[in-house]
C-alpha positions as CSV (number, residue, x, y, z in Angstrom):
1,M,82.5,-45.1,77.5
2,T,84.5,-42.8,79.7
3,L,86.5,-43.2,83.0
4,E,83.9,-41.3,84.9
5,Q,81.2,-43.9,83.7
6,L,83.4,-46.6,84.8
7,Q,83.9,-45.0,88.3
8,Y,80.2,-44.6,88.7
9,F,79.4,-48.1,87.5
10,C,82.0,-49.6,90.0
11,A,80.6,-47.6,92.8
12,A,77.0,-48.7,91.9
13,A,78.3,-52.3,91.6
14,Q,80.1,-52.2,94.9
15,L,77.4,-50.5,97.0
16,G,74.5,-52.1,95.3
17,S,72.5,-48.9,95.3
18,F,72.4,-45.9,92.8
19,S,71.7,-43.4,95.6
20,K,74.5,-44.6,97.7
21,A,76.9,-44.7,94.8
22,A,75.9,-41.1,93.7
23,E,76.6,-39.9,97.2
24,N,80.0,-41.7,97.1
25,V,81.0,-40.1,93.9
26,H,79.5,-36.8,94.8
27,I,76.9,-36.4,92.1
28,S,73.2,-36.4,92.0
29,Q,71.4,-39.8,91.7
30,P,69.6,-38.7,88.4
31,S,73.0,-37.9,86.9
32,L,74.3,-41.3,87.9
33,S,71.4,-43.1,86.5
34,V,71.6,-41.2,83.1
35,A,75.3,-42.2,83.0
36,M,74.4,-46.0,83.6
37,R,71.7,-45.8,80.9
38,K,74.1,-44.4,78.4
39,L,76.6,-47.1,79.2
40,E,74.1,-49.8,78.6
41,M,72.9,-48.2,75.5
42,E,76.4,-48.1,74.2
43,F,76.8,-51.9,74.8
44,G,73.2,-52.9,74.0
45,L,73.1,-54.8,77.3
46,T,71.6,-54.6,80.7
47,L,74.1,-54.3,83.4
48,F,71.8,-53.8,86.4
49,Q,68.5,-55.2,87.5
50,S,66.5,-53.8,90.4
51,N,65.1,-55.8,93.5
52,R,64.3,-55.1,97.0
53,K,67.9,-55.0,97.9
54,G,68.8,-52.3,95.4
55,A,70.8,-52.4,92.1
56,V,72.1,-56.0,91.3
57,L,74.4,-56.8,88.5
58,T,73.3,-59.0,85.8
59,E,75.6,-61.7,84.4
60,A,77.0,-59.2,82.0
61,G,77.4,-56.5,84.5
62,R,79.5,-59.0,86.7
63,V,81.8,-59.5,83.8
64,F,82.1,-55.8,83.1
65,F,82.7,-55.0,86.7
66,Q,85.9,-57.0,86.7
67,D,87.0,-55.4,83.4
68,A,86.0,-52.0,84.8
69,Q,88.1,-52.4,87.9
70,N,91.1,-53.4,85.9
71,I,90.8,-50.4,83.6
72,L,90.5,-48.0,86.6
73,Q,93.5,-49.5,88.3
74,Q,95.6,-49.3,85.2
75,A,94.5,-45.6,84.8
76,D,95.3,-44.7,88.4
77,L,98.8,-46.4,87.8
78,A,99.2,-44.4,84.5
79,Y,98.4,-41.3,86.4
80,T,101.0,-42.2,89.0
81,H,103.7,-42.9,86.5
82,M,103.1,-39.6,84.7
83,R,103.0,-37.6,88.1
84,Q,106.2,-39.1,89.0
85,F,107.9,-37.8,85.8
86,S,106.8,-34.2,86.7
87,Q,109.6,-32.1,88.1
88,K,107.2,-30.9,90.9
89,D,106.9,-34.2,92.6
90,R,109.6,-36.7,94.0
91,A,109.6,-40.1,92.4
92,E,107.6,-42.6,94.4
93,I,108.6,-46.3,94.6
94,R,106.3,-48.8,96.2
95,L,108.2,-51.9,97.5
96,A,106.9,-54.8,99.4
97,Y,109.0,-57.5,101.2
98,T,108.9,-60.5,103.6
99,A,109.9,-60.2,107.3
100,S,112.9,-62.3,106.6
101,M,114.4,-59.5,104.5
102,A,113.4,-56.7,106.8
103,D,116.2,-56.7,109.4
104,A,119.3,-56.5,107.4
105,Y,118.8,-56.8,103.6
106,I,116.2,-54.2,103.1
107,P,117.8,-51.4,105.4
108,R,121.3,-52.0,103.6
109,L,119.7,-51.9,100.0
110,L,117.6,-48.7,100.7
111,K,120.5,-46.9,102.2
112,A,122.8,-47.5,99.3
113,F,119.9,-46.6,96.9
114,L,119.0,-43.5,98.4
115,A,122.6,-42.3,98.7
116,N,123.1,-42.9,95.0
117,E,120.5,-43.3,92.1
118,G,117.4,-42.7,94.5
119,Q,118.4,-39.2,95.9
120,D,115.1,-37.8,94.7
121,C,112.9,-40.8,95.4
122,C,110.4,-41.3,98.1
123,I,109.8,-45.0,99.1
124,Y,106.7,-46.6,100.4
125,S,107.5,-50.0,101.8
126,D,105.3,-52.8,103.3
127,E,106.3,-56.0,105.1
128,M,103.9,-59.0,104.6
129,P,103.7,-62.6,103.4
130,S,104.9,-63.5,100.0
131,D,101.3,-64.4,98.8
132,Q,100.2,-61.0,99.8
133,I,103.0,-59.4,97.9
134,A,102.0,-61.4,94.8
135,Q,98.4,-60.1,95.2
136,G,99.6,-56.4,95.5
137,L,101.6,-56.8,92.5
138,R,98.7,-58.1,90.6
139,E,96.4,-55.1,91.6
140,G,99.2,-52.6,90.9
141,R,99.7,-51.6,94.5
142,F,103.4,-52.5,94.3
143,D,106.1,-51.8,91.9
144,L,108.4,-54.5,93.2
145,G,108.4,-57.3,95.6
146,I,111.0,-59.4,97.4
147,G,109.9,-62.8,98.9
148,S,109.8,-66.5,98.8
149,Q,108.7,-68.5,95.9
150,I,105.0,-68.5,95.1
151,P,103.2,-70.9,92.7
152,P,103.9,-70.1,89.0
153,D,101.8,-67.0,87.9
154,P,101.2,-65.9,84.2
155,E,101.1,-62.3,85.4
156,L,104.2,-62.2,87.6
157,E,107.9,-62.8,87.0
158,Q,110.1,-64.3,89.8
159,I,113.9,-63.6,89.5
160,P,115.9,-65.5,92.0
161,L,118.1,-63.3,94.3
162,Q,119.6,-65.5,96.9
163,Y,119.6,-69.0,98.2
164,Q,119.2,-69.6,102.1
165,R,119.9,-73.2,103.3
166,F,117.6,-74.8,106.0
167,C,118.8,-74.9,109.4
168,L,117.7,-76.3,112.8
169,L,117.2,-73.8,115.8
170,I,117.5,-75.4,119.3
171,P,117.7,-73.7,122.7
172,E,121.2,-72.5,123.7
173,K,121.5,-75.1,126.6
174,D,120.8,-78.1,124.3
175,D,123.4,-80.4,122.8
176,P,123.2,-80.6,119.1
177,K,124.1,-84.3,119.3
178,C,120.4,-84.9,120.7
179,Y,119.1,-83.9,117.2
180,S,121.3,-86.0,115.0
181,S,118.4,-88.0,113.6
182,V,115.2,-87.2,112.0
183,K,113.3,-89.0,114.8
184,D,114.5,-86.4,117.2
185,L,112.6,-83.8,115.3
186,C,109.4,-85.7,116.0
187,D,110.2,-86.2,119.7
188,N,110.4,-82.4,120.4
189,P,107.7,-79.7,120.0
190,L,108.1,-77.8,116.8
191,I,107.8,-74.1,116.0
192,C,106.9,-73.6,112.5
193,Y,105.9,-70.7,110.0
194,R,102.3,-69.7,109.5
195,K,100.1,-71.8,107.4
196,D,99.6,-69.3,104.7
197,Y,103.4,-68.9,104.1
198,P,105.3,-70.4,101.2
199,M,107.9,-71.7,103.8
200,Y,105.2,-73.7,105.6
201,R,104.3,-75.4,102.4
202,Q,107.9,-76.2,101.6
203,L,108.8,-77.5,104.9
204,T,105.6,-79.7,105.3
205,A,106.3,-81.1,101.8
206,M,109.7,-81.9,102.9
207,F,108.3,-83.7,106.1
208,D,105.9,-85.6,104.0
209,Q,109.0,-86.9,101.8
210,M,110.7,-88.0,105.0
211,G,107.6,-89.9,106.0
212,I,107.3,-87.9,109.4
213,Q,104.8,-85.8,111.2
214,P,106.4,-83.3,113.7
215,H,104.5,-82.2,116.6
216,I,103.9,-78.4,115.7
217,I,102.9,-76.4,118.7
218,H,103.2,-72.8,117.5
219,Y,103.0,-70.9,114.2
220,A,104.8,-67.6,113.8
221,Y,105.4,-65.1,111.0
222,S,109.3,-64.9,110.7
223,E,112.5,-66.4,111.4
224,G,113.1,-63.7,114.1
225,A,109.8,-64.5,115.7
226,I,110.5,-68.2,115.7
227,A,113.9,-67.5,117.1
228,H,112.6,-65.6,120.0
229,L,110.3,-68.6,120.9
230,V,113.1,-71.1,120.7
231,E,115.1,-68.8,123.0
232,Q,112.3,-69.4,125.7
233,E,112.8,-73.2,125.2
234,L,109.2,-73.5,123.7
235,G,110.5,-76.0,121.2
236,I,112.9,-76.3,118.2
237,A,112.5,-75.2,114.6
238,C,113.5,-75.7,111.0
239,V,114.0,-72.4,109.3
240,A,115.8,-70.7,106.4
241,Q,119.2,-69.3,107.5
242,T,118.6,-65.5,107.3
243,E,121.0,-62.6,108.5
244,G,120.6,-62.0,112.2
245,L,119.9,-65.4,113.6
246,E,123.2,-65.5,115.2
247,N,122.1,-62.6,117.3
248,Y,119.6,-64.8,119.1
249,R,120.4,-67.0,122.1
250,V,119.9,-70.4,120.3
251,K,122.2,-72.7,118.6
252,I,122.0,-72.8,114.8
253,C,122.6,-76.5,113.7
254,Y,123.0,-78.2,110.3
255,P,122.0,-81.9,110.9
256,E,122.8,-84.3,108.1
257,W,119.2,-85.3,107.7
258,L,118.0,-81.5,107.2
259,R,118.8,-80.6,103.5
260,G,117.6,-78.2,101.0
261,G,116.7,-74.5,101.4
262,R,114.7,-71.9,99.9
263,Y,115.3,-69.1,97.2
264,I,114.4,-65.4,97.8
265,Y,113.0,-63.9,94.7
266,L,112.6,-60.2,93.3
267,M,109.0,-60.3,91.9
268,R,107.5,-58.0,89.2
269,H,104.5,-57.8,87.1
270,R,105.2,-59.1,83.6
271,T,103.3,-56.4,81.5
272,R,103.1,-53.5,83.8
273,V,105.7,-50.8,83.0
274,L,107.9,-49.6,85.9
275,T,108.7,-46.0,86.5
276,Q,112.2,-44.7,85.9
277,A,112.8,-44.7,89.7
278,A,111.6,-48.3,90.2
279,Q,113.6,-49.4,87.3
280,Q,116.7,-47.9,88.9
281,L,116.0,-49.8,92.3
282,Q,115.4,-53.0,90.4
283,K,118.7,-52.6,88.7
284,R,120.5,-52.0,92.0
285,I,118.9,-55.1,93.5
286,L,119.9,-57.3,90.5
287,N,123.5,-55.8,90.4
288,I,124.0,-56.5,94.1
289,E,123.2,-60.1,93.8
290,E,125.5,-60.3,90.6
291,E,128.4,-58.7,92.6
292,K,127.8,-61.5,95.4
293,E,128.2,-64.2,92.8
294,K,131.5,-62.9,91.4
């Protein structure tokens, strides 16, 4: 079994056609067919069966497809790691983070890192929801992730970085005393996080514990986006207190009934080896938080 055979197999499995797969990997169809026959002979199993639609995976083929994809992803990652050790290339780091960390934390972190340990590094960064960060880490698309807590995952490690307490955002003209009870939350339209965000899950669980059902009228992707909507007096919002909220034309309140908060985590794959450059960035992230605690 070779990497080329795995590449040909995955192409055929994804496209459902030997001819399309051969075109995709730039070889002749007979050559691809021979490679697939050799693979089946090695295992003593049939991986494809033909029908009117083309080449369809057997049960064994479907299982092997998942394994083959994982092997190719690991091979790509190994190639990237080794290439980054070459003096001819700048070390690359792939970092993903949530929008709540994008305005202040990430720029400050990267400025300090690139000025010191990371002078020879090239950083590729992506801003996305925490669940998507986790998926990217599983697939090997990212080295490190920074975001909200996700459900426990055997593949991923989550290291707490900072705690952000919950606060209430209200229009600038409003009196905070008008929101002194949890009933006031239900009497006003609520702007909330998107339903596919961990913060939405955490807040709705908190509302359930309180026995209330707020009137949600808008779902947004970040604290900044939510604050903009509150500025326009479209509603109020329960959010995690992040850097920069004080720059919006809103009032930040801490009513007695609103308790709790969220942790921001450094996320990484448990078994995948980080490049030296990614290890240096990880060390800086953790050192920053240790210094804050002192």
